[in-house]
C-alpha positions in Angstrom: -118.9 -20.2 14.4 -120.5 -23.0 12.2 -121.9 -25.1 15.1 -124.1 -22.2 15.9 -125.1 -21.4 12.2 -126.3 -25.1 11.8 -129.3 -24.2 14.0 -130.4 -21.4 12.1 -134.0 -22.0 10.7 -134.0 -22.8 7.0 -130.2 -24.0 6.2 -129.7 -27.4 4.8 -126.2 -27.4 4.8 -123.1 -25.0 6.4 -119.8 -25.2 4.5 -116.7 -24.2 6.2 -113.2 -23.8 5.5 -110.5 -23.4 8.0 -107.1 -21.5 7.6 -105.3 -18.1 9.1 -105.9 -16.4 6.0 -109.7 -16.3 6.2 -109.7 -15.1 9.9 -109.8 -11.6 8.9 -112.5 -11.6 6.1 -110.0 -10.4 3.4 -111.6 -10.4 -0.1 -108.3 -11.8 -2.1 -108.4 -15.4 -0.3 -112.2 -15.4 0.3 -113.4 -14.5 -3.3 -111.6 -17.4 -4.8 -112.9 -19.5 -2.2 -116.4 -18.5 -3.0 -115.7 -18.8 -6.8 -114.5 -22.4 -6.3 -117.6 -23.7 -4.2 -120.3 -22.2 -6.3 -118.8 -23.4 -9.6 -117.9 -26.8 -8.1 -121.1 -27.2 -6.4 -123.8 -25.8 -9.2 -125.2 -23.1 -7.1 -127.0 -20.4 -8.8 -127.0 -17.6 -6.2 -124.4 -16.1 -4.1 -125.8 -13.8 -1.5 -124.3 -11.8 1.5 -125.2 -9.0 3.7 -124.7 -5.3 2.2 -122.2 -5.1 5.1 -118.3 -3.6 5.2 -117.5 -7.3 4.6 -120.0 -7.9 1.9 -119.5 -4.9 -0.2 -115.6 -5.9 0.0 -115.9 -9.5 -0.7 -118.5 -10.1 -3.2 -117.7 -7.9 -6.0 -114.3 -9.6 -6.5 -116.4 -13.0 -6.4 -118.7 -11.5 -9.0 -115.7 -10.8 -11.3 -114.3 -14.4 -10.9 -117.9 -15.7 -11.8 -118.3 -13.4 -14.5 -121.4 -12.2 -13.1 -123.1 -8.6 -12.8 -123.7 -8.1 -8.9 -127.2 -7.0 -8.0 -126.5 -4.8 -4.8 -128.4 -3.7 -1.6 -131.8 -5.5 -2.5 -134.8 -4.7 -0.4 -137.1 -7.0 -1.9 -137.3 -10.5 -4.0 -140.0 -11.0 -6.7 -138.5 -14.2 -8.1 -135.3 -15.9 -8.4 -133.8 -13.5 -11.0 -135.8 -10.3 -9.9 -135.3 -8.1 -7.2 -135.8 -4.2 -5.9 -132.9 -2.1 -5.1 -132.9 1.6 -3.8 -131.3 4.2 -6.2 -130.7 7.7 -6.1 -129.7 7.7 -1.9 -133.0 5.9 -1.8 -135.4 8.4 -3.2 -136.2 6.0 -6.0 -136.6 1.9 -6.2 -135.4 0.1 -9.3 -136.9 -3.3 -10.4 -133.9 -5.4 -11.5 -134.1 -8.6 -13.5 -130.8 -10.3 -14.0 -130.0 -13.0 -16.7 -126.6 -13.9 -15.2 -126.5 -17.7 -14.8 -125.2 -17.2 -11.3 -126.9 -14.5 -9.2 -124.4 -12.4 -6.9 -126.4 -10.5 -4.5 -126.0 -8.4 -1.4 -128.9 -7.7 0.9 -130.0 -4.9 3.1 -130.5 -6.4 6.4 -133.0 -4.2 7.8 -135.5 -4.7 4.8 -136.2 -8.4 5.9 -137.1 -10.2 9.0 -134.5 -11.8 11.1 -133.9 -15.5 10.6 -134.7 -17.8 13.5 -131.6 -18.9 15.3 -133.1 -22.0 16.5 -135.0 -24.9 14.9 -132.8 -25.8 12.2 -130.6 -28.9 11.7 -128.3 -28.2 9.1 -125.5 -30.5 8.1 -122.0 -28.9 8.6 -119.5 -29.8 6.2 -115.8 -28.9 5.8 -114.3 -27.5 2.6 -110.5 -27.7 1.8 -108.9 -23.9 1.7 -107.9 -22.6 -1.7 -104.5 -21.2 -2.5 -104.8 -17.5 -3.4 -102.2 -14.9 -3.5 -102.9 -11.8 -1.5 -101.1 -8.4 -1.8 -102.9 -7.3 1.7 -101.9 -8.3 4.9 -104.1 -7.8 8.2 -102.2 -5.9 10.4 -105.1 -5.4 13.2 -108.0 -3.7 14.3 -109.3 -1.4 16.9 -112.4 -2.1 18.2 -114.5 0.8 20.1 -115.7 -0.7 23.6 -119.1 0.6 24.6 -121.7 -0.3 27.0 -124.3 1.2 24.9 -126.4 -1.0 22.3 -124.7 -1.6 19.0 -125.8 1.0 16.4 -126.6 -1.4 13.8 -129.3 -3.5 15.5 -130.3 -1.0 18.2 -134.2 -0.5 18.8 -133.7 2.9 19.6 -131.2 5.5 18.4 -130.1 9.3 19.2 -128.2 10.9 16.4 -126.3 14.4 16.3 -125.7 16.5 14.0 -123.4 19.4 12.9 -125.5 21.7 15.1 -123.8 20.3 18.1 -120.5 22.6 16.9 -118.1 20.5 19.0 -117.1 17.0 20.2 -117.6 18.1 23.8 -121.1 19.2 23.0 -121.9 16.0 21.3 -120.6 14.4 24.5 -122.7 16.7 26.8 -126.0 16.7 25.0 -126.3 13.5 22.9 -124.6 10.6 25.1 -126.6 11.3 28.3 -130.1 11.5 26.2 -128.9 7.9 24.4 -128.0 6.7 28.0 -131.5 7.7 29.4 -133.1 6.0 26.5 -131.0 2.9 26.7 -130.3 3.6 23.1 -127.3 3.5 20.4 -125.5 6.8 19.7 -125.4 7.7 16.1 -124.1 10.7 13.9 -124.7 12.6 10.8 -121.6 12.5 8.1 -121.2 16.4 8.8 -120.8 15.8 12.5 -118.4 12.8 11.7 -116.2 14.9 9.2 -116.3 17.9 11.6 -114.7 15.4 14.1 -117.5 15.6 16.8 -118.1 11.8 16.7 -116.3 8.5 15.4 -116.6 7.3 11.9 -118.1 3.9 13.4 -121.3 6.0 14.5 -122.1 7.6 11.0 -125.6 6.9 9.6 -126.3 7.3 6.2 -125.7 6.2 2.6 -121.9 6.2 3.3 -122.2 5.0 6.8 -124.8 2.4 8.5 -128.2 1.9 7.2 -130.5 1.1 10.3 -134.3 0.9 11.0 -134.9 0.9 14.7 -137.9 1.3 16.5 -137.1 5.0 17.6 -135.0 7.3 15.8 -134.2 10.7 17.5 -132.2 13.1 15.3 -130.9 16.2 17.3 -129.4 19.4 15.0 -129.6 16.9 12.0 -130.7 19.1 8.7 -131.7 16.0 6.8 -129.6 15.9 4.0 -130.6 12.9 1.3 -127.2 11.1 2.4 -128.5 11.1 5.8 -132.3 10.0 5.1 -131.0 7.4 2.9 -129.6 5.7 6.3 -132.7 6.0 8.8 -136.0 6.8 6.9 -137.5 3.6 7.3 -137.3 4.0 11.2 -140.6 3.2 12.9 -140.9 6.6 14.8 -138.8 9.4 13.7 -138.3 12.4 16.3 -136.7 15.7 14.9 -135.5 18.5 17.2 -133.9 21.4 14.9 -134.4 25.2 15.2 -134.8 25.5 11.3 -138.4 24.9 10.5 -137.5 24.1 7.1 -135.2 21.7 7.7 -135.8 18.8 5.6 -135.7 16.0 8.4 -139.2 17.5 9.2 -140.4 16.2 5.9 -140.1 12.6 7.2 -140.3 13.0 11.1 -143.3 11.6 13.0 -142.7 14.1 15.6 -140.8 17.6 15.1 -139.9 20.0 17.7 -138.8 23.6 16.2 -136.6 24.4 19.1 -132.8 25.3 20.3 -131.3 21.7 21.2 -129.3 23.4 23.7 -132.5 24.1 25.5 -134.6 21.3 24.5 -132.3 18.3 25.0 -131.7 19.0 28.7 -135.4 19.4 29.4 -136.0 16.2 27.5 -133.5 14.7 29.4 -135.2 15.6 32.4 -138.4 14.4 31.5 -137.3 11.0 30.4 -135.4 10.6 33.8 -138.8 11.1 35.7 
């Protein structure tokens, strides 16, 4: 992993520690290692993506470093001042931290991707650190799909509670996504109802994405959901309720019954 990381533009050094205990990214062994590296090498900032792993590991590391974490930043003003969304993204807070060591998680969709070529960082091995862990990694189940990954896909088709069943979700959402070469997403209501897998959830408690095209089918547009997709470049909404909040942020809105509109749209896309 570190050999490819050394080519990332802007990096000067890549530190890597080897050991089975680090393979699963559990916070108990990783946090003490980060604390040791930051303290011994005099780093002033500890930064990670606001991902499942970042949200799991960095708060523990922040506690060990006696720092108050600044989470989910979307802009950088200076080395100690940042912007982060609050109230499910309805407001932006400008935060200044006086901690000696800044511990930060970053919303990846708010920043341009780093170039994966052009860098020439040095790779340096560091010693693993002993740490007791009450947690044991038992295994993981990876959903295999030929569709683009939801977190990075340029196009996403999402379904909501109006689909009424897992069968309808598969019948109406998945073919449209395939025709658009898009990833499949879902609202929390659809996930909670069992229509779609939890990994497909878009929203404040799911994945926060910003694709080029986001198609919301049968999604009313609760604040929780809007927080996960409102930064999409183009938002298309299909809902039979003309008062649905999703229309307030949609670039294109169609007030129609999805059971009629989606098949018609699918036929036009296929042409």
